[in-house]
N, C-alpha and C positions, 0 to 999 in steps of 0.2 A: 062716159061719165065717172064709171067705176072705179078705171085706172085713176082717174084724178083724183078721187075721195080718197083711195086708198094711198096713194102716194102724200096725201097731205096728212091723213092720220099717220103714217110714218115717218115723215118730218117731225111730226108732234112727239112721237112716242123715241124717236132718237135723241133730241132735245133732252128732253124728262131724263132719260137713261144717263145722258152725259154729265146732267148736271148733279144728279144724285152721286154720280161717281165722282165728283169734285173737280171736272175737266174743265179746262179753259176755251177760249173762242173756238181755236181751232179743233178742238177735241168736237165742241159741240157740232162743229159745220160737219166735221166728217161723220159722226154719228148720223146728225139728219139725212146726208147724202144717202151714206148707205142704206139705211132706213128705208128712205124715202123709195130707192130704186128697187129692192126686195119686196116692199110691201105693193109698189106699182106691178111688179111681174105676176106677183100674186094676185091681183086686182084683173089684171091681163088675162091670165087662166081661168078665173072665176068666170070674165067676160066670153069668153070663148064657151065654156061648158054651158054658159045659159044658153048661146045663140046654139048651139049645137042640139041641145033639148028642146027648143022651140020648134026645130024641122023637121 
């Protein structure tokens, strides 16, 4: 669940950064995809840390 929330948050951040820089639709899609992947990976590591700490 944390990974999904982080990925959606990354997409929103990526879209807003691309719009702020005056990007077209393809720029917005690329920024959204990259930020979504990066945030999902961070969420994955946070999830792993939480599960390891719970043991």
